[in-house]
LODREN-348404 format. One record per residue: residue in three letters; x, y, z of N, C-alpha, C in turn. Coordinates in steps of 0.1 Angstrom, whole numbers, plus 2048, in hexadecimal, padded with zeros to 3 digits. Atoms other than C-alpha are relative to their C-alpha. Layout:
N
ALAXYZXYZXYZ ...
# end
This chain:
192
MET7FD8057F3D880D510380280C809 LYS7FE7F67F6D860EB1228027F980D MET7FE8057F2D930E514580580C809 SER7FB7F77F7D9A0F91648057F980C ASP7FA8067F4DAF0F118380980B806 GLU7F77F77F9DC710119B80B7F7807 VAL7F58077FADE80F81AB80780A80A VAL7F97F77F6DFA1071CA80F7FD7FE ILE7F1800802E1F10F1C480780780C PRO7F97FA7F4E361151E280A80A7FC ALA7F77F5804E441351D47F780D7FF SER8077F4801E3B15A1D37F98027F2 ARG8067FD80DE241681B780B8057F7 GLU7F67FB809E4217B1AA8097F67FA THR7F880B805E5615B1A77F87F87F5 VAL809807809E391491967FE8087F3 TRP8017F780CE3416717F80C7FF7F7 LYS7F4800807E581671758027F27F8 ALA7FF80D807E5714116D7F67FF7F5 LEU80A80180BE371451588058087F4 ASN7FB7F880BE4A15E14280E7FC7FC ASP7F3805804E6A14A13F7FF7F57F6 PRO80180A80AE6D13711E8067F2804 GLU7F980D7FCE8511D12D7F77F880A VAL80A8077F7E6C1151497F57FA7F8 LEU80B804808E501131308047F37F8 LYS7FB80C808E650FB11A8007F4808 GLN7FF80C7F7E6B0E41387F27FB804 CYS80D8047FCE460E41407F77FB7F6 ILE80980480BE350DF11E8047F27FC PRO7FC80D804E340BA1188027FF7F1 GLY7FD80280EE450B10F780780C7FA CYS7FA7F4806E540D40F380F7FE7FC GLU7F2802805E740D30DE80780E801 SER7F97F37FFE7B0F90DD7F580B802 ILE8087F47FFE6D11B0E680A80B7FD THR7F77F5804E7C13A0D67F880D804 LYS8077F37FCE7315C0E680380B7F6 HIS7FE7F580AE6D1780CD7FE80D807 SER8027F47F8E601920E67FB7FC80E ASP8058037F3E521941097F27F9800 THR80E807801E301870FC7FF7F67F4 GLU80180980CE391730DC80B7F6801 MET7F780B801E4A1510DA7FD7F77F5 GLU80380A80AE4D1350C18047F3807 ALA7FD80D7FAE4C1100CC7FF7F57F6 ARG80180C808E510EE0BD7FD7F580B VAL80580A7F7E3E0D20CF7FB7F37F9 THR80580D805E380AD0C87F67FB80A VAL80B8057F8E1709F0D47FB7F37FB LYS80580D804E0A07B0D47F1800804 LEU80F8027FEDE40770D17FC7F27FC GLY80380E803DDD0520D480B7FB7F7 PRO7F680680ADEE0410B680780B7F7 VAL7FB7F5809DF50630A580A809807 LYS7F67F77FAE150770AC80180B7F6 ALA7FF7F5808E1709A09F80A80A805 LYS7F67F67FCE320B509F7FA80D7FC PHE8067F3803E240D80A280A80B802 SER7F87F47FFE360F909C7F680C800 GLY80A7F5800E241190A580480B80A ALA7FE7F47F8E211390B87FA7FF80E VAL8058007F2E1D13E0DE7FF80F803 THR8027F27FDE0E1600E97FC80180E LEU8057FC7F2E0B16F10C7F880D7FE SER8087F4801DEF18810F7F980280D ASP8077FC7F4DD919912980980080C LEU7F58007F5DF919E13E7FC80980C ASP8037F97F4DF21A816280A7FC80B PRO7F68047F7E131A41757FD80480F PRO7FD80E801E1519218D7F37F7802 ASN80D8067FDDF018818D7FC7F67F5 GLY80380A80ADED17416C8018057F2 TYR8017FD80FDE91731467F97F57F9 ARG80580B809DDD15F12980C7FC7F7 ILE7F6806809DF51481177F97F87F5 SER80780680CDEA13D0F480A7FA7F7 GLY7F780680ADF91260DA7F87FC7F4 GLU80680580DDF111D0B680B7FA7F8 GLY7F6807807E041030A37FA7F87F4 LYS80480780CE030F108280A7F47FF SER7F880C802E0F0CE0797FB7FA7F2 MET80480680CE0D0B805A7F37F8803 MET80C8077FCDF10A606D7F4809803 GLY80B7F77FDDDC0C507480580C808 SER7FD7F57F8DDB0E208C7FB7FF80E ALA8048007F2DD80E90B180080E805 SER7FF7F37F9DD01080C57FA7FF80E GLY8058007F3DC81100E880780A809 GLY7FA7F67F7DD11241067FC7FE80F ALA8048017F2DCE12912B80080E806 ASN8017F47F8DC21461418067FC80D VAL7F98047F4DDA14515F7FE80C80A ARG8017F67F6DD315817F8087FC80D LEU7F78037F4DEB15A19D7FA80780C GLU8067FB7F3DDE15E1C180A7FD80B ALA7F78027F4DF51631DF7F87F980B VAL8068077F5DED14A1FA80B7FD80A ALA7F68037F5DFE14021B80B7F67FB GLU7F680A804E0F12220A8098057F4 GLY7F97FB80CE1C1371ED7F78077F6 THR8097FA80BE0813D1CD7F77F57FB ARG80A809806DE812D1C17FF8047F1 LEU8017FD80EDE912B19B7F37F97FB HIS80D805805DC612818C8028007F1 TYR80080080FDC311E1677F47FA7FA ASP80B804809DA811B14D8067FD7F3 VAL7FA80480CDB310812F7F67FD7F5 ASP80980480CDA310510C8097FB7F5 ALA7F880580BDB00F10EF7F87FB7F4 GLN80780580CDA50E80CB80B7FA7F7 VAL7F780780ADB40D00B17F87FF7F4 GLY80780180DDAB0D008C8097F97F6 GLY7F980780BDB50BE06C7FF7F1802 LYS80080F800DBE0990678017FB80E ILE7FD8067F2DCA09508B7F3800808 ALA80D8007F9DA709F0987F77F47FC SER80880C804D960840838067F3804 LEU7F980D7FDDB00690898017FD80F ALA7FE8027F1DB406F0AF7F5807808 ALA80A7F97F9D9307F0B97FD7FC80E ARG8048057F2D8C0690D780C80280A PHE7F57FE7F8DAF0700E480380F804 ILE7FD7F27FFDAF0960E27FD80580E ASP8037FB7F3D9D09F1028087FA80B PRO7F88067F5DAE08611980F8047FF THR7F27FC802DD008F10A80280E804 ALA7FE7F27FCDCB0B410D7FF80280F ARG8017FF7F2DC00B013180D7FB807 MET7F38057FBDDF09B13880B8097FE LEU7F67F7803DF60B312780080D809 ALA8017F47F7DE80D113A8047FD80E GLY7FC8047F2DEB0BE15B80F7FF801 GLN7F18017FFE0F0B515380780D800 PHE7FA7F3801E170D814A80080780E PHE8017F87F4E0A0E816A8067F880C GLU7F98087F6E180CB18080F8037FF ARG7F27FD802E3A0D017180480F804 PHE7FE7F27FDE370F617380180280F ALA8017FE7F2E2E0F419880D7FB806 GLU7F38057FBE4E0DF19E80B80A7FE ILE7F57F7804E650F718C7FE80D807 ALA8027F37F9E561171998017FF80F GLY7FF8027F2E541091BC80F7FF805 SER7F28027FDE7A1021BB80880C7FD MET7F97F4803E831251AF80280980C LYS7FE7F77F5E9113F1C77F680B7FF ASP80A7F6800E761581D180580D7FB GLU7FD7F3805E761791BF7FB80B809 ALA8057F47F8E7219B1D07F28047FA PRO80C7FC806E4F1A91CC80280B7F5 LEU7FE7F680BE4A1BE1AC7FE80E806 PRO8017F27FAE4E1E41B37F28057FE GLN80D7F9801E2F1F71BA80280E7FB ALA7FF7F2804E282191AC80380980C VAL7FC7F77F5E382341C27F780D7FF ALA8087F4800E212501CD80980C802 PRO7F87F47FEE2E2741CB80280380F ALA7FD7FE7F2E3E2801EB7F5807808 ASP80B7F97F9E212971F47F47F7802 GLU80B8097FFE092791F18037F4808 VAL7FC80C7F9E1C25F2057F980080D PRO8078007F3E0625422280A7FD80B VAL7F78027F4E172562447F77FA80B PRO8088057F5E0B2402607FE80A80B VAL8037F67F6DFB25427C80A80080B ALA7F78007F6E1324829680D8067FC ALA7F47FA805E312522807FE80F7FF ALA8037F2801E2127427A80180680D LYS8007FA7F2E1C27A29F80E800806 ALA7F28017FAE402702A780880C7FB HIS7F87F5805E4D28C2917FB80E803 VAL8067F37FDE372A829E80580480E LYS7FB7FC7F3E482BC2B97F5806808 LYS80A7FB7F7E322C32D780680D806 PRO7FB7F47FAE342E62E58047FD80E ALA7FB8027F3E482E83057F680580A ALA8097FC7F5E332E932580580D806 LYS7FC7F37F9E3230C3358047FD80E LYS7FB8017F3E4730D3547FB80C808 PRO8057F57F8E3932237080C80A802 ALA7F67F67FEE4B3423758077FE80D ALA7F88027F4E6634238F7FB80780C LYS8067F87F5E5535D3A47F57F9806 LYS80B8077FAE363483A88047F5809 ALA7FB80B7F9E4A32B3B480580580E VAL7FB7FA7F4E5B3413CE7F5804809 ALA80B7FB7F8E3B3503D97F97F5808 LYS80780B7FAE2C32E3E18087FB80C LYS7F78057F5E4A3253F77FF80980C LYS8017F77F4E4634440D7F37FE807 ARG80D8017F9E2233D4168007F5808 
# end
C-alpha cells in the first residue's frame, strides 16, 4: 500500500520538526499505540494494537528515523511482529514553510505479512490509509497547538567573511573633510 498527501499545520517548521522527534507526541498520534520507548535520537521501540477487519493484532517492534535533514524532513520507518504476522512501513516526511505555518508532505508505504495478511487481506489497504490519515490529522492538531520554537541556528561565518550590507558599510566610512578656502582668499574677495 502506498499513499501521498499533505497537511498544513499552523506552526513554524522548527516546532513541527520538534514534534516529529518527540516520542510522546508520536505516541499520541499513532492509532492504537500503547507505548514508545526512546533508545537514541533515531531509534525507538513501540507497542501498537491494530484492528484489520475482524482481526486484532498487537505488534511490538522498532521505529527508526533516518535521512534526517532538520528542519526540512526525514524518513520514519517501523517494523513489527505479532503472533498473527508482521507489518512494516514508513513515511517520507518533508516540511515546507508557508504563510499559514508549515506544509507537511508525506509519502507512506506499508506491507503486512503472515496469517494476518491472508485473513484480513481486503482490509489492509483501507485500514492502512485510515491509520495514516488519523496519524497526520492528530499530529497536525498537536503540533499546531504547540508554542512556536525559535529557528534552528545557522552556521556562523568567520568574522572576515561576514557580509555587510552596502548601506551599513557606507555609514561607517568616514568621508574626508571638505577643504575650506584659505582665510586670505576670503579676505581678498571682500576687498574687490
